[in-house]
C-alpha positions in Angstrom: 52.8 151.4 76.5 52.0 148.3 78.7 50.3 146.7 75.7 53.2 147.4 73.4 55.7 145.9 76.0 53.5 142.8 76.3 53.4 142.4 72.5 57.1 142.8 72.3 57.6 140.2 75.0 55.3 137.8 73.2 57.1 138.4 69.9 60.4 137.6 71.6 59.0 134.4 73.1 57.7 133.4 69.7 61.1 134.0 68.1 62.8 132.0 70.8 60.3 129.1 70.4 60.9 129.2 66.6 64.7 129.1 67.1 64.3 126.2 69.5 62.1 124.3 67.1 64.7 124.9 64.3 67.3 123.0 66.3 67.8 119.3 65.5 66.7 117.1 68.3 69.1 114.3 69.5 68.8 112.0 72.5 71.9 110.7 74.3 71.5 107.7 76.7 74.2 107.6 79.4 75.6 104.3 80.7 75.1 105.2 84.3 73.6 107.9 86.6 74.5 111.6 86.3 78.1 111.9 87.4 81.4 113.3 86.3 82.0 110.2 84.1 79.7 112.1 81.7 80.8 115.7 82.5 81.7 116.6 78.9 78.2 116.2 77.7 76.7 118.2 80.6 79.3 120.9 80.0 78.5 121.0 76.3 74.8 121.5 77.1 75.4 124.0 79.9 77.9 126.1 78.0 75.7 126.2 74.9 78.0 124.2 72.7 75.1 122.0 71.5 73.0 125.1 70.9 75.8 126.6 68.8 75.9 123.4 66.8 72.1 123.7 66.1 71.2 120.8 68.3 68.6 120.3 71.0 70.2 117.5 73.0 68.4 115.5 75.6 70.6 113.6 78.1 69.0 110.6 79.6 70.7 109.3 82.8 71.2 105.5 83.1 70.8 103.2 86.1 71.3 99.7 87.3 68.4 98.4 85.2 69.1 100.4 82.1 71.1 98.7 79.3 72.0 101.4 76.6 72.0 98.9 73.7 68.4 97.9 74.6 67.4 101.6 74.7 68.8 102.5 71.3 67.4 99.2 69.8 63.9 100.2 71.0 64.2 103.7 69.5 64.7 105.5 72.9 68.0 107.2 71.9 70.0 108.3 68.9 73.4 107.8 70.6 74.4 105.7 73.6 77.5 105.6 75.7 78.6 102.0 76.2 81.8 99.9 76.8 83.2 98.2 73.7 82.9 94.7 75.1 79.2 95.2 75.6 78.7 96.9 72.2 80.6 94.2 70.3 78.7 91.4 72.1 75.5 93.2 71.4 76.4 93.5 67.7 77.2 89.8 67.5 73.7 89.2 68.9 72.1 91.2 66.1 71.9 94.8 67.3 74.2 96.7 64.8 75.9 99.2 67.1 78.7 101.2 65.5 81.3 103.2 67.4 81.5 106.8 66.1 83.8 108.2 68.7 85.9 106.8 71.5 86.1 109.2 74.4 88.0 107.1 76.9 91.5 106.2 75.8 92.3 104.1 78.9 90.4 101.6 81.1 89.5 102.5 84.6 88.2 99.1 85.6 89.7 97.2 88.6 89.1 94.5 91.1 89.7 95.8 94.6 90.4 93.2 97.3 90.8 93.2 101.0 94.4 92.3 101.9 93.1 90.2 104.8 91.5 87.9 102.2 95.0 86.6 101.5 95.0 87.4 97.8 98.5 88.3 96.8 98.1 87.9 93.0 95.4 86.9 90.5 96.5 83.3 90.9 95.0 83.5 94.4 91.5 84.3 93.2 90.7 80.6 93.1 88.2 79.6 95.7 87.2 83.2 96.5 84.0 85.2 96.0 84.3 88.1 93.6 81.8 90.9 93.1 81.0 91.4 89.4 78.8 93.9 87.6 76.4 92.6 85.0 74.3 94.3 82.3 77.2 94.1 79.8 79.9 95.1 82.3 80.8 91.5 83.1 82.5 90.8 79.7 86.0 92.0 80.6 85.8 90.0 83.9 84.8 86.9 82.1 87.6 87.3 79.6 90.1 87.7 82.4 88.9 84.6 84.3 89.0 82.6 81.1 92.6 83.8 80.5 93.5 82.6 84.0 91.7 79.3 83.4 89.3 79.9 86.3 85.7 78.8 86.1 83.0 81.3 87.3 80.5 78.8 88.8 82.3 78.3 92.1 84.2 75.3 93.4 87.7 74.9 94.6 89.2 75.4 91.2 87.2 78.4 90.2 85.7 81.6 91.6 82.2 82.3 92.9 80.6 85.2 91.2 78.5 87.5 93.4 76.2 89.7 91.2 77.3 93.0 92.6 75.0 95.9 92.8 76.4 99.3 91.8 77.8 99.8 95.3 80.7 98.4 97.3 78.7 96.8 100.2 80.0 93.2 99.5 83.5 94.2 100.4 82.5 96.3 103.3 80.4 93.5 104.8 83.0 90.8 103.8 80.5 89.1 101.5 83.2 89.1 98.8 87.0 89.1 98.9 87.1 91.5 96.0 84.6 93.8 94.2 84.5 95.5 90.9 85.6 99.2 91.1 86.5 102.0 88.8 89.5 104.2 89.4 87.2 107.2 89.4 84.3 106.0 91.5 83.8 102.8 93.6 87.4 102.6 94.8 87.0 105.9 96.5 83.7 104.8 98.0 85.6 102.1 99.8 88.2 104.6 101.0 85.4 107.0 102.2 83.6 104.1 103.9 86.6 103.7 106.2 88.9 101.0 104.7 92.3 102.7 104.2 94.3 102.1 101.0 97.0 100.2 102.8 94.4 97.5 103.6 93.4 97.1 100.0 95.0 95.3 97.1 94.1 96.6 93.6 94.3 94.8 90.3 93.8 97.0 87.3 92.5 95.3 84.2 95.0 97.2 82.1 97.9 95.7 84.0 96.5 92.2 83.6 96.5 92.1 79.8 92.7 92.4 79.6 92.4 96.1 78.9 89.3 96.9 76.8 87.8 100.2 75.6 85.2 101.7 77.9 83.1 104.9 77.3 82.5 105.3 73.6 79.7 106.8 71.6 77.6 104.4 69.6 74.8 104.7 67.1 72.9 102.2 64.9 74.2 101.3 61.5 71.1 102.6 59.8 71.8 106.1 61.1 75.0 106.2 59.2 73.2 105.5 55.9 71.3 108.9 56.3 73.5 111.9 55.3 71.4 114.3 57.4 71.8 112.1 60.4 75.5 111.8 59.8 75.7 115.6 59.7 73.8 115.8 63.0 76.0 113.2 64.6 79.1 115.0 63.5 77.8 118.2 65.0 77.1 116.4 68.2 80.5 114.8 68.4 82.2 118.1 67.7 80.3 119.9 70.4 80.8 117.0 72.8 84.6 117.0 72.2 84.5 120.8 73.0 82.6 120.0 76.2 85.2 117.4 77.2 88.1 119.7 76.4 86.6 122.4 78.6 85.8 119.9 81.4 89.4 118.6 81.4 90.8 122.2 81.7 88.2 123.3 84.3 87.8 120.2 86.5 86.0 121.8 89.5 83.6 123.9 87.3 82.8 120.8 85.3 82.0 118.8 88.4 79.8 121.6 89.7 77.9 121.6 86.4 77.3 117.8 86.9 76.0 118.4 90.4 73.6 121.1 89.1 72.2 118.4 86.7 71.9 115.6 89.3 68.2 115.4 90.0 68.8 112.7 92.6 70.9 115.0 94.8 72.9 111.9 95.8 76.3 113.2 94.6 78.7 115.2 96.6 81.0 118.0 95.6 84.1 116.2 97.0 83.4 113.0 95.2 82.4 114.6 91.8 85.5 116.8 91.8 87.7 113.9 92.6 86.0 111.8 89.9 86.4 114.5 87.3 90.2 114.6 88.0 90.4 110.8 87.5 88.2 110.8 84.4 90.6 113.3 82.8 93.4 110.8 83.1 91.4 108.2 81.1 90.7 110.6 78.2 94.2 111.9 77.8 96.7 110.3 75.4 94.9 109.9 72.1 97.4 110.7 69.3 94.9 112.5 67.2 92.7 114.1 69.9 89.7 113.4 72.0 87.2 110.9 70.4 89.6 109.2 68.0 89.4 105.4 68.1 92.9 104.1 67.6 92.6 100.9 65.5 95.2 99.3 67.7 93.0 99.9 70.8 90.1 98.4 69.0 92.0 95.4 67.9 93.3 94.8 71.4 89.8 94.8 72.7 88.6 92.4 70.0 91.6 90.0 70.7 90.8 90.1 74.4 87.2 89.3 73.9 88.0 86.4 71.5 90.7 84.9 73.7 88.5 83.0 76.1 89.7 79.4 76.4 86.2 77.9 76.7 83.6 80.6 76.4 84.8 83.7 74.5 82.7 86.9 74.7 82.6 87.2 70.9 83.1 84.2 68.6 84.0 86.0 65.3 85.9 89.0 64.2 83.4 91.9 63.9 83.1 93.9 60.7 81.8 97.4 60.4 81.8 97.9 64.2 83.4 101.3 64.1 83.8 104.2 61.7 86.1 107.3 61.7 83.8 109.1 59.2 81.7 111.0 61.9 84.8 111.9 63.9 86.6 113.1 60.8 83.6 115.2 59.7 83.4 116.6 63.3 87.1 117.5 63.5 87.8 118.3 59.9 90.7 115.8 59.9 
């Protein structure tokens, strides 16, 4: 009897292994570390949505020295999450990234300033030190400063750029008057560090006419020339949308799933649950549903990036930089 049970167990394991092998492998590169910003993908994996779609999805966390466009260009991922300014700038430089789904409808990017720095409007940035993220995240900032007519190399008539790490130390230590923050993350780090909201002045990029698209899903152009790959991408997008829909309706559970996948152990329940609530606000509002890239949003981003007075982020109108084909196949629309 023991031998029969063992054989049965081995047979079951073999069947499971065969089923796993039958699934199509797909690697997703995140833009940043494991956090609620990417909850929909972790939920889709945890809840078996990818399995149901016949996919074996590997989710690779990002970090301060990881640029998603470089990862996919080197063959390290099939899909990456990137901000559209970075993706379009990368495309102009020769890496043919294509947006296949736009998850975030709104921008969460801000400059958060100390009120005691004396900045009462963007016109007061002149002469101040501003913390800025790089690795492709600097493009919206550069477009904004160009729009204001402010140089970014210092001096009385410009601003001094401090290359900000992915933390808020420069504002806490008064090394910078303002720092880059997201509505769902760094702003709350400043609050939690002890600076109350009434001592801060916030400038949202969306309110300053430099709103650009953030977290979207991108693949390489060559992937879209392969019908089998397009089918795989469509299944991935469909399952991811299902994951995001679940996450938005079950904020706390989604945040907890993120925490379970955080190998660093650096995240906290309070911060991730709060982040998930703020992320949901950025996804809401698409007329056709999660993942649909509104051509007007795309055009606004392009116009913003080309509007620089002296040094535009992109110098020519992109062609073929996005497609609705994968999203339509995923949603049946």
